[in-house]
Structure formats: C-alpha cells, structure tokens
N, C-alpha and C positions, 0 to 999 in steps of 0.2 A: 967296971968300965969297959975292959975290954968284950965282955959280952954284949953290952950295947952296941959297943962300933960293929961287931959282928952280926949283929941282929938289925942292924940298920944298914951294914952291907949287903947282907942277905935280901934284905926287902927292897934294895935298890936295884940287885941282880933281878928278883922275882920283876918288879916294874918293869925293868926295860924288858925282860924275855918275854913279859905279857903285851908289850910296846911292840915289840918285834913281831909277834905271833899276829897281832891284830892287821899291822902292816902287809903282812905276808896273805894274810885272808882277804883284804881289801886287794891285794896284788891280782890274787886268786879270781878273784871276783870281775874284776876287770879284763882279765886276761880271757875268762870264760864268756862274757859278754861280748867281748871283740869275736871271737870265734864263732859266736852264735851270729853276730850281724854277717860274718863273711860266709858261713853255711845257708844264710837266710838270702843272701844275694845271688850264690851259686844256685839255690833252688829256684829263685825266681827265673833267672838266666834259661834254667833247664826247662822249666814250667813255659817260657814264652817260645823255645826253640821247637817243644813237643806240640805246643798249640799251632804254631806256625804250619808245622808239619803236617797237623791234623787237619788244618783250613784246607791246605793245598790236595790231600788226597780228598778230602770231603767235596772240595769244587769239582774236582776230576769225574768223581764219582756222579754229582750231580750232573755235570754236563752229559756224560753218557746216557743217564736215565731220561732226561730231557729228548736226547735226539730218539730215544727207544719210544718214548710217548709220544712224540711229536707222528714218527712212523706208524705207531700205532693208531692214533688219532684220525692219521690220514685214510689207512686201511678201512677203519670203521665207519669214515664218512664216504668212503667208496662205496663199501658194502650196502650201507643204508640208500645209498643212490640207484645202485644195483637193482636191489629189492622193487624200489618205486619203478623201474622200468622207464627213466624219462629219454626223453631223444637227446641226440648227441649234442645239440645247442643249450638245452637244460643242464644236461650234465657239465658241461666246462663251466657255466653259471655258477653252479652248486660246488663244483670244486674249489673256484676264485672265492667262493663265499666262505666255503671250509678253510679254505686258505688263510683268508682274512682273521675269521675266528679262532684258528690254533695261533696267529701272529699275537693277535690281541690276548689269548691266556697266556703265551708267552711272555709277552711284554708285563704281563699282571705278577707272574712269578718271579720276572727280574726285580721289579720295583721293589716286590715283598723281598728279596734276598738282599737288595741295595740296603734295605731297610734296616735289616737284621743287622747286617756287617757294620751300619752305621751305631747301631745301638751299641753291639760288641766294642768297636773303637773306643765310644765315648765311655762304656764302662771301664774299659782296659784303662784310658786315660785317666780317669777317676781315682783308679787304683794304685795308679804309678804314682800321682799325685799325692796322695795318702802318704803312701811309701817313703816319699821324697819330706812332706812335712814328718814323720816319724824319725826320719835318720836325721834331719835336721835337729829335731828335739833332741835325741841321744847327744848327738855333736856338742850342741849348746850345753848340756849338762855336764859331759864329759871336760869341755874348756873349763865350764863355771868349778867343778872338783879340783883339776889342777891347777887354776889359778889359787884356789881358797887351801888348797890343802898339799902345795909345793913344797914348802919347806919340810913339812913331815917325811913326804914320799922322794926328796931328794936322796940319792944312794942307794936306793932300793927298786928304782925302776930299770928294767933290762934293756939292755943297749936294742935301739931300732924300734921300740915302743913309741918314741915321741915324734910324732911328723914335722914337718916343716913349718905348716901352720901352728902345731904347740909350740915349737922355738920361738916361733916368731911373739906367739902370744906370750909365752913368759917373758922374754926379752932379758930385761934386768935383774931377775930373779935367779937367771942361771948365773950369772955373774958374781954373785954375791957367795 
C-alpha cells in the first residue's frame, strides 16, 4: 500500500514537473516571438531611415549630374553651331532651339524620375500594409492563445508581459 502511494505521488510529481516544463517552454517561445517582432520593427525603422538618407543623397547627386549634363549639352550645341559658322541671327535662333530641346529632355527626365518615385512609394505602401496585416494576424493569434489558455498560464506569466489590451480582453478571467 505504501509503495503504491509513493509510486502515485512520484507520478503526480513527474506530471507536475512535465506540465511546468511545457509551460516554461511555451513562455520562452512566446518571449522569443515577441523579441523577434521587436527586432523586426527596429530593423524596419532602420531600413526606412537608411532608404531615406540614400534617396536624399541620390537626389542631390542626380541634381548635380543634371546640371553638368545641361552645361555639357549647351556647350556641344554651341560647338555644333560654330562648326557651321552661322550668322549671328541664326546662331541666336539655334541657341533658343537648343534651350527648348534641353528643357524638353530635362522635362522627360523629371517625369521619368517622378514615375519611379511614385512606383517606389506604392511598393513601400504595399510592403507596409502587408507588414500591418502580418502584425495584426500575430496579435489576433496571441489574443486567442491568451484567451483559451489563460487559466493554465496564470501564475507563470512574468510581470509586464500582458498589455492593457490583454488585461481588457481577459477581464473576468483575471478576477477568478
């Protein structure tokens, strides 16, 4: 009889130990998931800052190159005019024509750049929306797990783990 009671007690202790280990494993997995989410948000913020700096640097460089290109084109057109040895009036007309041509080319370049920027913004918006959807799905799953398994987790959750939304969601279960 005594051996049987000791055996039952050992089994209960082993079951309790197994349950505690499983709960600890789940808690560690949830902590790892939250840490990964925080790291992902930090990486996303850093990526956005880096992309913004890159864009600003790139725009300044493009503006400088554009100005150099404009000067170079004007010099080329002027040289073309000298080779043909036109009279003063024709040279002025040609210069104006060249200016209009350069302006039209610049306008086309600007329009292309604006289109590329618009495409980049659309892609970024799409990526951010996808990120928001994934975050919402993770939050919903977290809320579901908390709601379904709170009674088993009660007493094992570290302080500060539950957010105000979690507390509101759990409401009555917390009072029990």
